[in-house]
C-alpha positions, 0 to 999 in steps of 0.5 A: 166756374172759372172764378172758382178755378182761379181760387185754387191756383197755387203754383210756383209763381204764388210764393212771394217775399217782402223785400227791403223796407217792406219787411218792416213797414208792412209787418212792424209787429213782427219786429217791434211786437206791436204796430201801436204805441208800444211798437213805436216806443220799442223802435226808439229803444233800439236806437237808444240801445246802441248808444248805451252799448257804446257807453258801456264799452267805455266810449262816452259817458253822456247820452242826450235825448230830445223829444220834439213837438212834431213827435220826432226824436233825436239821440246823441252820444259821444261814443266812437261813432258808427263806422259808415265807410266802405267795408272791403271784407263785405265789399259794401258800405257799412252804412248799408249794413247798419241801416239797410240790412236787418241782420248785420252789425258789430255785435255778433262776435260778442261771446269771443270777447272781440267787441260789445261783450255785454250788449243790449242790441246784438241781433242786428235789427235795431238801427235798420228796423227803426230806419225802415219804419221812419218817415225820415231819418238823418244820421250824423257821425263824427269819427276819423277826422270826418263828418259823415251824413246820411238821409233816409225817407220812408226806408229809402236812402236819398243821396248816398253818404256825404263825407267831409273833413271836420274838426270836432270836440268829440267823436259820436253819433247823432240820429234824428228821425220821425216814426211813420204814421203809415207804419205805426197807428200811433207815434205820440210817445208820452213824455213819461215813457222817455223819463221812465226809460232813461231813469231805468237805464241810468239805474243799471248803467252806473255813472252814465248820465242821460239828459232828456230835453222835451221841446213841448214843455221846455223841460230838461231832465237829467238822470245819473246813479253813480253807484247804480242799483244801490243808489236806486234802492236807497232812493226807493226805500228812503228812511223807511227801510228796516235793513241796510241795503245789501249788494252782491256781485259775481261773474261766472261762465256756463252753458244752457246745455252740454252741446251749447256754447259756453258764455260769460255771465255777470250778476248784480243784486241789490235789496233791502227790506221795507214795511211801506214800499216794495219793488221788484225789478229785473234787468238784463244787458240793461234791458228792463225785463217786464216779465222777468223770466230766469232772474225772477225764478232765481230770486223767488227760489233763493229767497223762499229757501233761505228765509224758510231755513232761517225761520226753521232755525229759529223755531218760529213756525207755529205747530202745523203752520204752512211754509212761507211763500214768496208773496209774504217776502215780496210784501216787504222787499225792495230788490233789483237784479242787473245781469249781463251775458254774452249769449242771451235767450230772449223770449222774443224781440221785445226783450221783456223776459229771458229764458237762459237755464244757466243764468237761472241756476247760477243766480239761484245758487249765488243768491242762496250762498250770499243770503246764508252768509248775510243772515249769519253775519247780520243776526239782528237784521235776519231776525227782523226779516223773519218776524216781518215775513211771518207777520206778512204771511199770517196777515195774508192767511187771515185776509184769505180766510176773511175773503172766503168768509165774506164771499160766503156771507155776501153771496147766495140767492138774489132774494136777500129778504130771506137772508137778512133778519128783520129787513123789510124790502120795498116793492119797486125794482127801479134802483133810481127810486129805491130808498133804504132807511137804516133805523135804530132798533126794533121799535123804530123798525115798527113805526117806520114800517107803518109810516113809510111808503112801501112802494119805494122805501125799505128798512133795516134796523141796527140793534144797539151800538155797532162795532167801531169799524175804524178800530177793528180789523177786517177779520173782526168786522166781517164776523159782525152780523149787523155789518155783514147784513148791512153790506148784503142789503147795500148790494155793492160789496166792500172797498178794501185798500190795504196791502194785505187785504186787497183781494177782499175788494169786491166793490162795484157801485153798479150793484148798489140797490138804492138811490139813497141810503138814509141813516135815521136815529133818535135825536139824543146822545145814543142816537148821535153815537149810533149814527156816527158809528154807522157813518164810520162803517160806511166811510171805511167799507164803502167810502165811494157811496159818501163821495157819490152823494148816496148817503143821507141823515134823516133829521128827527125833530127835537120838540113837539109843540101842540096847540088846540088845532095843530101840532108843530115840530121843531128840529132846533131850539131856534126853530122852537122859539120861532114857532112859539113866538107865532102861536096865539093862545095856549100850547104844550111843548114836549121833548120829542120821543124816540122814533119807536114811540112815534105815531106812524103818521108823525114818522111819515110827516117828519122823517119819511115824506119826501115833501116834508122830511129833512135830509142832510146829504153826507158829502165830505168836501175834504176827505182828509179832514173827515178821516182826521175827525173820524180817527180823533173821535172814534180811533185810538188817539185817546189824548187827542180826543180828550183835548178836543172835548176839553176845547170844543165840548161846550158847543155840543151841550145842547145835544145832551138831555139833562132832564 
């Protein structure tokens, strides 16, 4: 009973608060968004942010970052140096305010134009939070003719502020620290994070140089974009863009609500259109907005509005055609926005999205105006954009119709026997033992059906030469009943790797219903062509089956050699000659008949019996080479095919029955 009473005890002494370093060390996810590697990375960005803010104010144009083997980090800048000395107004040392006080800093009056007008880190959490979450931190500052040093361990200052007269080449701040494994579950920040982050910061801070030294690999990386986002867009687009890079810039003032303070906003937008690459990136006060927010909504609204207007002005919509969506524009758009504001409403402390209503409205209006002018002044580029966006739209809609079509065709009851004409299933349910024979025509179906082992061998016939899947579009492919029947029987769906059709991808190898997929066609020219077309279909729609060694070709004998006592089968001319040389007495040679004319016993012995059949496993050891040959023999390259046949045709003459 006493135990139960203690549980209910909740008095004035029950309330407690975290103090000092514990506010971060025991709850890192509150400040950094995570106690894992993402939170640790964010703690690094907080220190980097302060150096970037200083450089953007015009103090220092180089920032150096070192990634050490032991997971410690150093950030060095050439700014004015953090003020660390005694602050008479606060009656405390500035180093305590900066590194030991969560809500302190020099950026709170940024909207009044005093200091750090457009700052990355303005909430006074950064340096202190990172210090609190570190195993140790060493701070070195050069300013006012002195060298200042501080040392912290696990959030506690050791030894106070050291200050000595010093001659130096430049003022600046050096902070070296090691994130604490007692705070974060993982501190092994990959090199790629530093490379990506510093490159992005170079993009949005024109002319600022970032140097990254990785002690582990000994590599030095340098990032600088003299013209900021314009140079970045050019780099991404290369020579594939079909419009020139456009750059719009403006400054304005406004407020999110009538009762809220007015603040300054600066907007930069650069973009071009490209058929091979697309990119959307938003930055605010140099922080990469992974989730966008206000700029994302502004860009989407403005581009859809103005391109839709341009399409209507040119009368390019078909009758009753639906309006474009941003997805149709995004397919061919490379765009970066780089905005700044003196007051910013971030969605949370990790700064991955902003919610400022005024920024969204100002950017939307500005972009609409600029796009309208751009389309009027650059009619040829506007025409290209309109045409490409409509192509993207119609491709997307076709893909969507095809996807629905596939879904209808490839889904349904589990019993595919009733859904696929002339498919003959096997009895066993163990996938590791099941084999599927794809055979040529109904007559081959009959002899294979009688010659097979019905326990583990299933059969599906293909009627005639199937569609060339390397030439046809997806819409045509999935209207073809033979192909959709084959896909249904395989059971694993299809692999679609295309900009406009990625939603059609339904592939899952775990759903494959067969251990072996065996192509079985006649040993003549038509049979070889049908085999090649089936392989082309598998190569385009389910290439993983080939890579995983699931696809086989059943060799059919070329010759039937009969003696008084025995029948021999030869699969090549060489084998035929070897067999004949060993026969004593009379024999007859007959060119092998089509599969449909074979006796069931012969089909079993030559093509289906696992002990006596000959299977060729289809494994493209060089995928690129396979693709080149498929394209050469079945694709659009008519001249290439003609030249290949002229040079190599003689090698395949023995495959042609000239009798």
